[in-house]
C-alpha positions as a printed Julia matrix, in Angstrom:
290×3 Matrix{Float64}:
   0.0     0.0     0.0
   1.34    3.41   -0.99
   0.43    6.73    0.64
  -0.18    9.33   -2.07
  -0.17   12.68   -0.22
   0.6    14.23    3.15
  -3.06   14.4     4.13
  -3.42   10.62    3.76
  -0.24   10.09    5.77
  -1.54   12.31    8.55
  -4.86   10.46    8.66
  -3.13    7.07    8.58
  -0.73    7.93   11.42
  -3.48    9.54   13.49
  -5.64    6.42   13.22
  -2.64    4.13   13.8
  -1.52    5.94   16.96
  -5.04    6.11   18.36
  -5.61    2.41   17.76
  -2.25    1.55   19.33
  -3.28    3.49   22.44
  -6.55    1.55   22.49
  -4.75   -1.81   22.25
  -2.41   -0.84   25.08
  -5.39    0.22   27.21
  -7.01   -3.19   26.56
  -3.77   -4.87   27.62
  -3.66   -2.75   30.79
  -7.27   -3.69   31.62
  -6.45   -7.37   31.15
  -3.35   -7.07   33.32
  -5.24   -5.35   36.15
  -8.06   -7.89   36.04
  -5.59  -10.76   36.3
  -3.9    -9.05   39.26
  -7.28   -8.54   40.93
  -8.3   -12.19   40.39
  -5.0   -13.6    41.68
  -4.64  -11.08   44.51
  -1.41   -9.59   43.13
  -0.09   -6.11   43.87
   1.09   -4.26   40.73
   4.26   -2.19   40.99
   2.39    1.08   40.42
   0.69    0.57   43.81
   2.92    1.49   46.73
   1.52    0.41   50.1
   3.41   -0.33   53.29
   2.27   -1.7    56.65
   4.22   -1.77   59.88
   3.59   -5.44   60.69
   3.6    -8.78   58.91
   0.63  -10.4    60.63
  -2.47  -11.77   58.91
  -4.45   -8.65   59.83
  -1.89   -6.36   58.18
  -1.78   -8.61   55.14
  -5.59   -8.5    54.75
  -5.64   -4.72   55.15
  -3.07   -4.41   52.36
  -5.11   -6.75   50.15
  -8.28   -4.67   50.59
  -6.39   -1.46   49.8
  -4.76   -2.99   46.7
  -8.1    -4.32   45.46
  -9.71   -0.89   45.87
  -6.83    0.79   43.99
  -7.04   -1.74   41.13
 -10.81   -1.18   40.85
 -10.23    2.56   40.53
  -7.57    1.96   37.86
  -9.88   -0.33   35.87
 -12.68    2.27   35.96
 -10.28    4.92   34.66
  -9.02    2.62   31.87
 -12.57    1.83   30.74
 -13.34    5.55   30.47
 -10.17    6.03   28.46
 -11.1     3.08   26.25
 -14.52    4.56   25.54
 -12.96    7.89   24.56
 -10.46    6.22   22.19
 -13.22    4.15   20.58
 -15.16    7.31   19.85
 -12.08    8.94   18.3
 -11.44    5.91   16.07
 -15.05    5.86   14.98
 -14.95    9.54   14.02
 -11.65    9.19   12.14
 -12.89    6.18   10.21
 -16.1     7.96    9.17
 -14.45   11.24    8.22
 -11.27   10.01    6.49
 -12.16    6.71    4.81
 -13.1     8.48    1.55
  -9.59    9.94    1.19
  -8.16    6.51    0.29
 -10.55    5.95   -2.64
 -11.48    2.4    -1.57
  -7.99    1.51   -0.31
  -8.8     2.13    3.38
  -9.53   -1.55    4.07
  -6.1    -2.55    2.8
  -4.55    0.15    4.99
  -6.31   -1.35    8.02
  -5.05   -4.87    7.18
  -1.46   -3.64    6.9
  -1.87   -1.69   10.16
  -3.33   -4.68   12.03
  -0.45   -6.93   11.03
   2.14   -4.43   12.28
   0.33   -3.75   15.55
  -0.29   -7.45   16.18
   3.45   -8.11   16.36
   3.94   -5.18   18.73
   1.13   -6.33   21.03
   2.49   -9.9    21.15
   5.67   -8.55   22.71
   3.59   -6.38   25.05
   1.58   -9.35   26.32
   4.75  -11.42   26.73
   6.14   -8.69   29.0
   2.88   -8.62   30.95
   3.03  -12.39   31.46
   6.56  -12.0    32.82
   5.36   -9.28   35.21
   2.55  -11.53   36.44
   5.04  -14.36   37.08
   7.3   -11.99   39.05
   4.39  -10.65   41.1
   3.13  -14.2    41.77
   6.53  -15.3    43.09
   6.73  -12.16   45.2
   3.26  -12.84   46.65
   4.21  -16.45   47.53
   7.32  -15.21   49.33
   5.28  -12.64   51.27
   2.65  -15.23   52.25
   5.38  -17.61   53.41
   6.93  -14.91   55.58
   3.5   -14.02   57.0
   2.78  -17.67   57.82
   6.14  -18.04   59.54
   5.54  -14.85   61.52
   2.1   -16.05   62.62
   3.41  -19.49   63.59
   6.2   -17.85   65.56
   3.7   -15.6    67.32
   1.46  -18.56   68.13
   4.33  -20.63   69.48
   5.55  -17.82   71.73
   2.2   -16.64   73.04
  -0.76  -19.05   72.84
  -4.16  -17.39   72.65
  -5.96  -20.08   74.69
  -4.55  -21.4    77.99
  -6.6   -24.34   79.27
  -5.99  -25.06   82.99
  -8.87  -27.51   83.33
  -9.54  -31.15   82.55
 -12.08  -30.13   79.87
 -11.04  -30.74   76.27
 -12.15  -27.98   73.92
 -13.2   -28.79   70.37
 -11.59  -27.16   67.33
 -14.67  -25.0    66.78
 -14.64  -23.8    70.39
 -10.92  -23.0    70.29
 -11.36  -21.17   66.98
 -14.1   -18.9    68.3
 -12.27  -18.25   71.59
  -9.21  -17.23   69.57
 -11.26  -14.32   68.21
 -10.89  -12.62   71.61
 -13.25  -11.15   74.21
 -14.05   -8.08   72.11
 -15.38  -10.05   69.14
 -19.08   -9.29   68.64
 -21.4   -12.04   67.4
 -24.46  -10.88   65.51
 -27.58  -11.61   67.51
 -30.74  -13.16   66.16
 -33.05  -10.72   64.29
 -36.05  -11.74   66.44
 -34.48  -10.09   69.48
 -34.11   -6.78   67.65
 -37.65   -7.07   66.26
 -39.06   -7.41   69.78
 -37.13   -4.33   70.89
 -38.41   -2.38   67.88
 -42.01   -3.39   68.68
 -41.7    -2.26   72.32
 -40.06    1.06   71.42
 -42.57    1.71   68.63
 -45.52    1.04   70.94
 -44.08    3.4    73.56
 -43.69    6.1    70.93
 -47.24    5.62   69.58
 -48.71    6.02   73.06
 -47.33    9.55   73.13
 -49.56   10.49   70.16
 -53.16   11.59   70.44
 -55.51    8.58   70.89
 -57.44    9.22   67.67
 -54.26    8.79   65.58
 -52.77    5.81   67.42
 -54.56    3.03   65.49
 -53.48    4.44   62.14
 -49.83    4.6    63.2
 -50.04    1.12   64.73
 -51.24   -0.26   61.4
 -48.44    1.44   59.47
 -45.84    0.4    62.05
 -47.03   -3.23   62.04
 -46.85   -3.34   58.26
 -43.33   -1.92   58.26
 -42.13   -4.21   61.08
 -43.48   -7.21   59.17
 -41.39   -6.2    56.14
 -38.3    -5.81   58.3
 -38.89   -9.21   59.88
 -39.24  -10.92   56.49
 -36.1    -9.26   55.07
 -33.9    -9.65   58.17
 -31.72  -12.74   58.12
 -28.89  -13.63   60.48
 -25.45  -14.19   59.02
 -24.96  -18.01   58.8
 -21.43  -17.75   60.23
 -22.61  -15.69   63.21
 -25.53  -18.06   63.71
 -23.14  -21.0    63.93
 -20.82  -19.08   66.27
 -23.76  -18.1    68.49
 -24.82  -21.74   68.84
 -21.24  -22.81   69.65
 -20.89  -20.11   72.32
 -24.26  -20.93   73.86
 -23.4   -24.64   74.07
 -19.94  -23.85   75.48
 -21.4   -21.54   78.12
 -23.86  -24.23   79.21
 -21.1   -26.84   79.49
 -18.89  -24.49   81.5
 -21.69  -23.59   83.89
 -22.4   -27.25   84.51
 -18.71  -28.04   85.13
 -18.08  -24.9    87.22
 -15.6   -23.45   84.68
 -15.1   -19.86   83.59
 -13.14  -17.96   80.95
 -11.11  -14.89   81.81
  -8.48  -12.69   80.26
  -4.86  -13.29   81.24
  -3.25  -10.72   83.51
  -0.19   -9.8    81.4
  -1.11  -10.9    77.89
  -3.98  -11.03   75.42
  -4.54  -14.75   75.97
  -7.8   -16.25   77.22
  -7.57  -18.56   80.26
 -10.0   -21.43   80.85
  -9.96  -22.14   84.59
 -12.04  -23.78   87.32
 -13.94  -21.26   89.43
 -12.6   -22.82   92.63
  -9.0   -22.39   91.46
  -9.82  -18.85   90.4
 -11.04  -18.02   93.92
  -7.95  -19.65   95.43
  -5.63  -17.59   93.25
  -7.48  -14.4    94.14
  -7.31  -15.15   97.87
  -3.64  -16.1    97.59
  -2.91  -12.86   95.77
  -4.64  -10.86   98.5
  -2.66  -12.65  101.23
   0.68  -12.23   99.45
   0.27   -8.47   99.05
   0.86   -5.91  101.76
  -2.61   -4.41  101.36
  -4.58   -4.02  104.54
  -8.31   -3.87  104.91
  -9.54   -0.41  105.88
 -11.82   -0.04  108.93
 -15.48    0.41  108.12
 -15.65    3.73  109.93
 -12.73    5.26  108.03
 -13.78    7.98  105.61
 -11.98    8.05  102.22
């Protein structure tokens, strides 16, 4: 294919450069989607955390995923803009080639295909590097967690009772972990509070508001469902509490660590009394004013 004049050359190069930008944007979208699927962190994202625990690792993953989503949205907008430019160029300039525009596109596609093959090969190499880096980071995180667990156990069992894996797992979550309660309990509270509020209204309007409130509460009750994981955890905790009450066992936080201690209540009272006797504290007289 021969270019006859400067105007045709300008149109050809303009279309060629715009299409090359579009192909590179498509490659960038593909690369970011692969990174998002595999949980990889591209080099253009710079995030640092102070620790190497599982919590820090998850926080970094959420931040990386959010950043990749923003990048993909930006690339799709850019892709839409380039598609519109290509469409306008093809409509306005196709007549300049006197029927030779299709051959120009074939020649252009062959050249750009070779360039994009090298581009995708480089992207595959980047993905392999990021994958190896992620495996190394996960290995270090696992070693750090195992080291932390070996040094400081989260559950210290001082009783004869053997805890199941499920019970140990939920106790490892700590005393501040909140389990979602059953929706029925919240519904009952809503009914009581709503009735108290309606009673403050004039008597002639109370029945109307009761009808509307009952209809709305029924909708809430039908749409409210407890998280299956929390439901399972709630049942495990309730069963564990019943077993501990029957066996006179309690759970308490350790004095100088974040561990949870499972101990007999009798031994707990003995330790408290022994601590009081070993200290130099003296009981104040009842008549002494603080």
